[in-house]
N, C-alpha and C positions, 0 to 999 in steps of 0.2 A: 265938404263932408267926405269922410273916408268911405270907400266902397265896403259894404257889409262883408263881402268875401275876404277882403284884406284884413278886416278886424278878426274874423274867425281864424284866419291863418296865424295872426299874431298870438291869439289865445292858445291855439294848438301848439305853437312853438314854446310858449311859456309853460304849458302843461308838460310837454316833453322834457323841458329843461329842469323843471321841478322834480319830475319823476326820476330823471338821471341823477340829480343831486341827492334825492332821497335814497336811491339805490346805493350811492356811494356811502352815505351816512350809515346805512344798515350794515355795511361791510367793515366799518371801523369798530372792531370788537376786540381790541387788543387786551390780552391778559398776560401779566398783571397790568393794571391800568396805568398809563403814563402820567407823570406829574403835570404835564401841560401838553395839550394837543389842539391844533386849530385846523379845521378842514377848509381847504381852498377849492376854488372852482377848477374843473378840468381833470384830466387824467394824464399820466405818463404811460406811454405805450412801450411795454417790454417786448423787444423783438431782437432780431439778429443784427440790427443796424446801430448797435450801442457800443461805445468804447468804454472799457473798464479801466480806471486809473487808480493807483494806490500809492501812498507813501510806503517806503520800505518797512517802517514800523508796524504798518497794518496789513502787510502782504499776506500773512497767514489767514487773517479773517477774510480778506477779499477773495483769496483762493477757496476758502470754505464756502463763501457765498456763491462763487462761480460754479463750484462743483454741485451745489444744491440745485441751482437753476438748470444746469445741464441734465442732472439725473431726474428731476421732477417734471420739467417742462420740455426737455429735449431741445433746449436753446443754446446756441453758441454765440458768444459776444464777438464783435468785429475786432480784427487786429489793426484796422486802418483808422485814420482820423475820422471823427464823426461829429455832427452837430449835437447828437444826443449822447450824454455821458452819465456814468455812475462813478462818483469820485469818493474815495476813502482818504481822508486827511486827518492828521493829528493836530491838536491845539492845546498847548501847555497851559493856556489860560482857563481851561475847564477845571474847576476846583475839585470836584468829586472824581476819585480814581475810576469809578464805574459809570460815571455819567456820560451822556451823549446828546448830540443834536442830530435829528434826521429831518431833512428838508426834501420834499418831492414837489417839483413843478413839471410843466409839460415837456421840458427838454433836459432836465437835470435832476439826478438824485445825489444828494450830498450826505455822507456819513462822516460826522465830525466827533472826535473823541480825544481824550488825553492819551489813551493807550489802547491795546488790543481788547481789553475787557469791555470798555464802553462801546467800542466798535462792534463787538460780538453781540452785545445786547441790542444795539441799534438794528443789527441784521435780524435778530429774532422778532422785533417789532415789524420790520419790513416783510418778513415771511408771512406774518399774520394779515398783511394787506393784500397778499397774493391770493388768487382763487384756489380752492381746494383741489378742484379738477379742471383741467383745461386741455383741449386738443388743438387749440389755436396756436399759431406761431406769432401772434401778437396779443399780449396780455395787458389789460388795463389795470393800472394802479392808481388809486385816488390821490390827488394832490393834497399834501398835508404838511404841517410843520409840527414836530414833536421835540420837546425838551424834557429830558428825563434823567432821574438818578434814584438809587434805592434809598429807602428809609433806614434799613439796617445793613451792616456790612457782612453779617453771618446769616446765610440763607441756606438751610441744610435739609437733607433727607438722609435717613438711616435705612440700612437693610441688614437684617440678621441672616447670615448664611450658616450659622452654627447649628440651628435646629433643623433647617432644611437647606440643602445645597443647590446653587443655581449656576448655570453655565456661564462662561465668559461672554458668549453672545448676548445672553439676557442682561448681564451686568452692564454691558455697553448700551443696550437699549434703554435700560433704566436711567443711566447717566445722560443719554441723549434726550430723553423725555424731561429730565430735570433741567437740562440746559435750555430747552425751549421756553421754560418758565422763568428764566433768569436766576435760577438757583446756582450757588457757587461752591457748595461743600457736600461731598458724599461721605457719610460716616459708615464705614465698612466694618461690621461687627464680625470679626474673623475667628474668635475662639469662644468655646462654650463647654458646658458639662457634656453636651450631646455630640460634640465634634470639634476638632481642631482643623482649620481650613487653610492654613498658610504653610508652605514648605519652609522648614528651617533645616538647613543642610547639616549643621553640627549635631542635630538630634533627630536621626532618621526614624525613630519610633513614633515621633509625632505624626509622620505620614503613614507609617505601617500599622500603628495601633490606635492612636488618638483620633485619627480622621474617620474612623469607622465604628459604628455601634452594631450590636448583634441583632437588634430588632427595634421597632418603633411602636409607641402607644397608638391604639386605635380608638377613635372617638374622643370624647372630652375627658380631661383629667378627673372631673367630678363624677363621671360615670363609674359606678361600682358594680362588681369588682373590675379592676383594670384588665383590659384585653390588649394583646400584642399581635403584630402581623407575622412575626417569626422570620423576617427577611433582613439580611445584613444590608446596612445602608451607610453611605458616606461619600467622601471625596475631598479633594483639596486643590488649591491653586498652586501651580508651580511658580517659582520666582520669575520665570520667563513670562508666564501669563500675567502675573501681577504688573510687571513692567509694561506689558502691552496695554493693560487697562489704564494704568496711570498716564501713559502717553495719550491714549484716546481721550481721557478726561481733560487733560491739559489743553488740547485743541478746542475744547468746549468751555474753557475758562473755569473748570471745576477742579478743586483741590480735594484729594482723598485723605481722610483721617482714618488710619487703621485703629481698630480696638483690640488690644491684647489684655484680656481680663485678668485682674489680680486684686486681692488675694483669693476672692471667691470665684464661682463659676469656672472652676479649674479641674473638675473631676476627670475630664478627658485626658489632660496632660498628666495627671497623677496616675491614671490607668496605664499610661505609657512608661512613666518613671515613678514608681511608688515611693521612692525615697524623698520625693518632693512634699509628701504629706506628713502629718504628725505621727501617724501610726506605722508607716512603712509597709502596711499591708496592701496586698494586691486588690484593686477595685476594678470595676468594669466601666467603660464609657456609658454614661447615663442613657437609658432607653425611654424614659418618660420625662415630663416637664416639671418645673418647679425649682426649689432652692435646695441645695445639697450640702451636707456637713463637711464633705471633703474639700478643704481649702489649703492653699499653700502654707507650709510651715515656715516661719521666718528664720530659717537656718542659713548658714553661709552657703551651703551647696544650692539652696533654692535661689538665693540672690545671684549666685554665679550663673545658674541656668537662665534666669530672667534677663540678666545683663547680656548674656550671649544671644538670646532671642532678640532683644532690643537692637543689638548691633546689626543683625541681619535685616530687621524691620526698617531701621533708619536708612539703610542703604537703598531700600526699595521705594520709599515714600519721601519725596522732596519737600512736602509741606511742613508747616510750622509745628503742628501738633501730633502727639501720640496719645490716644485715649487708653487709659489704664483701668477703666471700669470702676472698681472700688465699691460696687453695690452688693447688697444681699450676701454678705460674708458671715455666715453663722460662726459664733465663737465657741461652740461646743467642744471641738477638739483642742482648741487653744487652752480652754479652762482645765482640761485633763492632761495637758502636755507639760512634762517637767521642764523641757527646754524653754517653752513659752513663758512659763511662770518665773523661771530664773531670769529670763530676758526682761520681763516687766520690772523685776526688782533691780536688776543691774542698770537699766536705763531710767530708773526712777519714774516709771509710768504709773498712771492712776489705776488702769485696769486693761481689759482686753480691747476696749475701744481705743485707748491710748496706744496699744500695740499696733492696731490697724493704722493709726495716724503715723506711727514710727515707720511702718512698712511702706506706706505711700510716700512719706517724706524722703526715705532712703532711695526709693526708685526714682522719685522726681529729681533728686540730686544727680543721679547717674544719667537720666534722660536729658537734663539740662546741660550736662557735660558734653553731650553729643550735639548740642546746638538746637535742641528741641524743647518744647514746653508740653506739660501734661494737661489733659482734660480728664475729669472724672465725674461720675454720677454724684448726686448731692450727699451720699453717705460719706464721701471723703471729708465732709465737714465735722464728722463725729470724732471727738478726741483732739480736735484742733486741725485747722486747714494747713496743708503744705504751702510754703511761702509764695510760689509763683503759679499756683494751680488755677485753672479755669474750671468753674463749676457748671455742670449740665444738670439743671434742676428738673427732676421728673416727678417727685412726690409732691405735687402742687407747686406753689411759688415760694414757700417759706425759705427753702434753700437758697433761691436766687436773692431774696431780700437780705438774708443774713450775709451771704458772700459779698454782695454789692456794698453793703454798709461797712464791710471790712476792707473794701477797696480791691476786690477781686473781680475779674471779668466773669460774666455769667451768660449762659445760653439757656433760653427757656424752652422746655419740652415737656410740660406737665401732661400727665395722663388724661386729665379732664378735657384737653383741647388738641393734643398732638399725638395721641396713640392710635395709629391707624389699624391696629389689630383689633380694635373694638368694633362692635356691630354699628352699622350706619343706618339701619332701618329696623323697625320693630315688626317687619313682615316675618311670619313664621317660616317662610321658605328661604331665608337668608342662609348662606353657607356657614358652617360651623366656625365659631370664633371664640376667642378666649373669654369674652364677656364684656361688660360695660356697654355704653351707648354713646356714640359720638357722631351725630348727624352732620351733614355738610354745613348747615347754618351755624352750628356751634363753632366749627373750625373757623368760619369766616368772622365770627364775632370776637375772636381772640385778640386781646391786647397784650403784646409781649412785655410791656413795661408795667410791673406791679404797681398798684396805686400807693403802696407804702413807701415807695422811693421818691425822694425829692429830685429836682432837676439835676443836681450835681451827681447824685448817686445813680441816676438813670443812665449816665454816660457809660457805666460799666456793663450795661445790657448790650451784648454784641448782636443779638438777634434770636432766632428761634429755629426749631427743627422738628420735622415730622418723623415719627419712629414706626418702623414696620418690623414687628417681632413675628417670627414665622412658625411658631409651634403648630398652628392650624392652617398653614399655607404650604402645601406639599408641592405645588407647581407654579410656574410663572403666571398662568392665567389667574390664579387666586391672588397672587401678589398684586397684579394689575388691578383686579377688582377691588381690593381693599385700599390701594393707594390712590386710585382715581375715582372721582374727581376731587377728593379731599386734598391731595397735593396741590391741585390747581388753586383751591381756595386759600391754602396756606401761602402760596407764592405771592398772592396779592396782599395778604396780611403783612408780609415782611418786606415787600418791595414798595408798594404804593403808600401814599400818605393816608393817615387815619381819617382825615377830613374828607377825602375823596371817595372813601369806601361806601358803597350802597349795595345792599344784598340783592335787591330786585334788579338793579342794573347789571350786577355781576351775573345773575342767572340768565339774563338775555344774552350776554356775551358768551356764557358757558354753553348755551345751546348751540351756538355757532362753533365754538371750540371743540365740542364733542364730535362734530362732523370731521374735524381734523384728526381726532383720535381714531375714528372709523377708518380713515385713510391709512393710518399708521398701524392698524390691526391691534389696537389696545382694548383689552377686555374690561372697560370701565363699568362702574355701577351706575346705572341710569335711574337714579331715584328722583330726579326733578319732575318726572311725570307720575310720581306715586302719590296717591290720595292719602291725606291725613284727616283724622276726625277728632272732634272735641265735644263732649257733653257739656251743655251750658245750662246752668241753673239760675233762672231769673225769678227770684222771690217765689220759689217752689214750682215754677213752670219750666218744664224740661224741654230742651230742643237739642238737636245734634247738628253741628256745623262741619261742613266738608271744605277742604282746600287742597291745593297742590302747590308745590314750590313754584312751578312755572304756570303763569296764567295765559299762556299762548293758546291753549286748547280748552275745550269744555269738559266738565265732569258730568257723568251719567250715573244714576243710582237706582237701586230697588230696595224695598223693605219686606218683601215677601219671599225671599230666598230664590227668586228668579234671576236671570241675567240682567245686569243694569241696563235700563233703557230710558229712564226718565231724565230729562235735562235738569241738572241741579241749578237753582237760582237763589233759594232762600233756605235757612236752617230747617231741618226736618222736625216736625212735632213728635215728641216722644211721650205717649200716653199709656203705653203698655210695653211689655218685653218684645223685642224685635231683633232681627238680624239685618244689618245694613250692608249692602254690597255697593261698591263704587269703582269706576274706572275713568281714566282720561282717554278721550278719543279724538283722533284726527279723522273726521269723516266716519267711516266704518272701521278704521284701523285703531285697535287698542294700543295705547302707549303705556309701558310700565306694567306693573303687576296689578291684579285685582285686589282691592282693599275689602276686608270683611271684618265687621265688628258685631259681636253679640252683646246686646244690652239686656240684662236681667234685672228688672225692677223689683227690689226687695224693700223692706220697711225702713231701712237705713238711708236709702237714696233720698236726697233733698234735706236731710237733717243737718243740724249744725255740728261741726266736728272741731276739736282742738287737740293738740299734742303738746306735752310739756317740754319736749326737746325738738329742735329743728332737725329734719333729716339732713344727711350730708349733702352739700351743694351738688355733688356729682350725681346723686341719686334722688333727686327731688323734682323731676321734670313735671310731674302732674300735680304737685302740691298735696297738702293734707286731704283735699277733697277726693283725691284718687282712691282713697280707702273706702269710700261709700258712694261711688258713682255708677254702680251697677255693671262695671266692666272689669273683668279679671285680667291679670297680667299674663305675659307670655309664659307658656308651659316649659320652655327650654332655657330661658335666660332671665336675668333680673334687671337688665339695664333699660327697660322701656319706661314709659311715663306712668305705668300703673303700679309698679313695685316701688316702695320707699325703703331706703337704706339708712341704717344708723350704725355709727362706728363705736362699738364698745360701750353702749349706754343702755340702761334700763329706760323704758319709756312708758308713759301713761297716756292713753287715748280716751278722750271723753266725747260721747255722742249725746246730744241733747235733742229731744223731740219737741215740736211745736205744741202737740197735744198728747195726752196720755195714749200710749200705743201698746197693744197687746202683742206679746212675743212668745215664741216657744223654742227658739234656738238661736245660737250665735255660732258662726263658723268662720274660719279664715285659713290661710296657709302660709307657710314660711319656706323661703329658699334655703337649701341645705348643701350648698356647694363647698364642702370642706376644703378642697384643694385651693379655693380662692378665699380662704379665711372666713367663710360664711357658715354659720351654724344656727340651726333651729334652737329656740330657747328651751331650757329644761323645765321652765315653770311659767304659768300664766294665771293671772288673778282677775276676778270679775267682781264688780260692785254695781248693784242696780238699785236706783231710787224708784220706789213704787209710787203709784198714784196716791196712796194714803199717807205718804211721807216717810214710810219705813225704808230701811236699806237692807239688802241682802248681799253678803260678802262670801266669796268662795275662792279657793286657790286650788288649781289643778296641776298635776305633773304631766309633762309631755314625754312620752316614751322616746328613747333614743332610736334613731332610724338611719339607715344608710341610703335611703331614697333621696333623690335630688329635691323633691317637693314633699314637705311634711304637712299634711292636712290635719286641722284640729276642729272637732265638732263638739259643741257644748249644748246638750239638750236641756231644756228648762220646762218645768211644769207651767203651763200657760199663765202668764202674769201681765199686768198692765204697768208699764214703766214710763217715767218721764226723762230718765237719764241713765246711760250705761257708761261705766268706766272700765277700761281693760288695761291691766298692768302687764307688760311683756318684759320678763327678766332676761337680760343679756346672758348668753351662754357662759361667759367668763373667760378666763385665760386658756388659750389653746395649749394642749398638752405637748410635752417633749416628743420629738420624733414625727410631728405632723407639720404640714405647711403652716407657717406663721407662728410656730411654737414660741411661747412667752408673750405673745401679743393678745389683747382682748379681741374676741371674735366680732364679726359684723352680724347684724340682724337685718333681714329683709322680710317685710311683711306685705301681703297682697290684700285684695278686697276683703272687707269685713261684712259678711252677709248676715243680715238679721231677718229672721222669718217669724 
């Protein structure tokens, strides 16, 4: 029989071994998630007794790795022969150009790849196995085997520097943060109505005039009247600086695609050289946001100007693509321009859309002659797609589907999932943004391959890209806040296999990754500890369910307007109007913002509701029940789960009561952000079925208003009803001279309150 103390000793050893292994497993939190990883027993000790060996082909990456270890951990590798080695070696048998194998055992780390790209991505995984902070001269790295490669070959992030300008140092930081997530393309949006940001030596006025605006809009475009700061603003990158950034990106395996907008978004260039426009009249660099009628006129001098610009751009950017925009080009001036109309007839074009296609095709031919290919936003499909163009689909996925079916390469960047200038939380205290609502989970749920494409057509989908438009991001901290952690979620969408993706698992790894962002001084949005609420109607019995993205910590709440102190475990019974407050706590420390929801029980809450049209998928987060759940939408924006949005349609809403209900008023409100193509209706109709079977019909006019929110109150002499129908008439076609002119307006409606 074994001595009991010996048995206890064995149990203690087993416990410590399990604890050590568990600790290792907790640290395996690589983002994006590798295709295959197997955790082995033991650790590799990173210290000064290690020999670093590399094939010549991978020297640049091994030097990059060595510099990082020296800078972050103050460790120098040994110059002498050693039993412990880190080896970088190439293997031509690896099929994927960006694939790699990373093997770590107790005495050896092997990085194996076909080329420097795969090696670089292996190093990024290796970095995420290292501790975030360490004062030790010997660092433990868990033993592991990883085999990995990307799902898509185009993995991009965009940054608009036209609306707001950012320093070279910040551009480098942005690129570095992208590279850590294995992204490989930086889309640099360099020209806009509000500013031209690239030095073109042949045209000095682009630097002297087009790069600066006289002032900038204060607040949101929808705020009326518009206010300005009165301060001259601008800047541009010299060609020397651009070469510096391109070289920096290259060492991080990132290709830069420059965007030179044409024919639209060109008011800044026309301000510098008025002869580029159709009227020849002097205009100013734009001082507010939106779409402007000043577009390039398709004259020979315009094409000569753009060809000269392209000549200098091509010399700066060694990548395959030049992005030429092609989006949001109003045809107003072209319709009035004698030259344009003659050109349409001469070239036997159908209309102004055909003229845009002619413009794009001509510039594509020139860019192709320089050994480059063009990318354009999906508007370049209008009037016929240029022969070799790649389409970047932003207005949903229809453009991608059309282009892929025609045999063109496509990159998915729909506003619904990839526009990081949209709000990411419905918290009232979020920084000002353009609008919309794109939470982290929705980014992670994105499938870059549209379901309309078959297997063969899907091959034309190169990948996806996150876009950061900076109308409302005046400094680098705001850019970081809007880009992170949504960029992190997108990186996994476009690198990792769809089958391996699991949002709850991602959140656990993200919690660890955010600590790395803290170390890098990144001002990310920490919404994973933010409480969310949902009113649940179970056969007329109401309750309120609380949750947080991360379940690592507990939720505390209150219903009496005091500070949250009750531990949440089950949905809260809702039997009267109340204000619920909730927070996530780590002990006594509050994580994230305080959640607050006011529930006002009115006679419509719990009734049956139907709508004759489906809300637009991007603005239907709360479903039709959101209109009668006792919760009003955000006062500042329309993208939360309480507002419902309809694109250019009349709608009829029907509310049915279980029992005859006495009512005395109906009220609601409409969002009226005209700068975003959203208008309150001109007319609203009511139809009420009475308890005695009779029907009352009424049509009311809604007065035009410049207010962001238009409230409508309909008083009724007290009656008993069984059903209410409300017809909301769409505003109609937006007038000339306004944002979205010629298009049908959007309608956004909030809670329908029945008293």
